[in-house]
N, C-alpha and C positions, 0 to 999 in steps of 0.2 A: 504494500500500500504506500502511495505517495500523496502528498498534498501539493497540488499545482495552484500557484497564485497568479492571477491576472493582475500583475503588479503595478501598472502605471497609476491607477487611481485608487489603489487599495489603502484604506485608512486603518486596517487592522493587521498589518504585517507583523508587528510585535506580538500580538495575541496568537497569531498562527505559529510563529517561531517557538513561543513558549509551549504551546500544545504539542507541536512536532517533537520538540526535545523531550517533553515529559513522557510521551508515548513511544519514543524511539522510531519515529516516522521521518522519512526523508521529505524535506520541503523543497519544492522547485519554484523559484521565483522567475517569472518570465516578464521582461520589461523592455521598453524601447530605448533607443539611444538617447532620446531626449530626457529620459528619467534616470540616467545612470548615476547621477550624483547622490541620490538619497538611498542607495542600497548597500553601501559599504558596512553598515552596522550589522548586517545579517550574515555573519561569517559562517554560520552553520547551515546555510541553504545552498543548494546548487543554483547557480545563476545562469540564465540564458538571456542574452541580449539580442534583440531583433532590430531590424531597420525601423525607422520611424514612419512606417507605412500603415495605412488603415488595415486592420484585421491581422497584422503580422503576428502579434502575440497569440491571438486566438488560433491561428493556423498551427503554430508550434504546439500549443496545448492540445488541440484536438488530435494532432498526429501522434502525440506521445501518451495520451491518457489511455488507461485500460479500465476494465470493469471494477477493479479493486480500489481505484483512486477516488480522491475528493478534489474538486475544483472550487476555488473561492473566486467568485466573479460578481460583478454588478451588471453583466451583459446577458440579457435574456436569450439572445441568439446563440451565444456560446453555451449557455446553460442547456438549451434545447439539444444542441449537438452532443454535449456530454451525456445527457440522459439517453440519447439514442445509442450511445456506446455502453450503456448499462453502468455507467459510473455515477457518482453523486455530485451534486452541485449545491453550493450554499452562497447566499448573498452576503455582502459586507455587514448587513444588519441582522444576520442570523436566520433569515428565511431559507428554509430548505426547498429547493426547486424540486418538483416531482411531476409526474405525468398528469396529475390532477390539476395543477395550477399553471403550468407553463403556457398552455394555449391562451388562457385568459391574459396572462402577463404580456405575451407577444402581441395580442390584439390591442391591449391598452397602449402599448408602445406605438403601434401603428396609428391608432387614433390620435395620440399626442403629436406624432410627426405630421399628420394631416392638418391638425389645428395650427401648428407652427408654420407649415408651408402656406397656409391661407392667411397668415399674418396675425393669428391669434397668439395668446400667451397661455402657457401651461404652468401651473404651480410647481415650483421646484421642491426638492426634498428639504426637510427641516435641518437645522444645524445639528451636527453630531454631538452626542453627549456621552459622558462616562457610562451611563445606563445602557446606551447602545452597544458600547464595547463589552459590557458584562453580558448582555443578551447574546451577542455574537459568540463570546467565549463559551457560554453554557451550551448553545446550540452546536458549536463545533465539537466540543467534548462529547456530547451525546451522540453525534454522528460518528465520530471516531470509534467510540465504544461499540456502537451498533455494527459498524463495518468490521471491527476486530472479532466480534462474536460470529459474524457471518463467514469469516475466512476459515 
């Protein structure tokens, strides 16, 4: 089992690294060249730097992930591909993506894009809190324990 991190916009890298270390799981941080400056503190992770091209990190993750892995991402499209490979995906807020909720999330993303394209505004996410980090930490630990039991 590995934990893949869609690293460019990930606000919970430290929490992931702590969990990976606690459970003896390899963490793989995938990030673009434009975000290389903020990853040096994660010495216990395998690091994969990709070009600063749209979807480059997603392509590396989806090509490397297997059914035993966990992917941490805020990208619903990547999460849907991860689920198709029978792996697990979790959001930065601790929401576990699954076959029951991914279609709804993808449709909501589509509707938001349509509203923005037509000149409308869509409410952004709330400012991140310590409680959000705790919620993520708890959800990730639960997911890891579930995956370890299934292996």
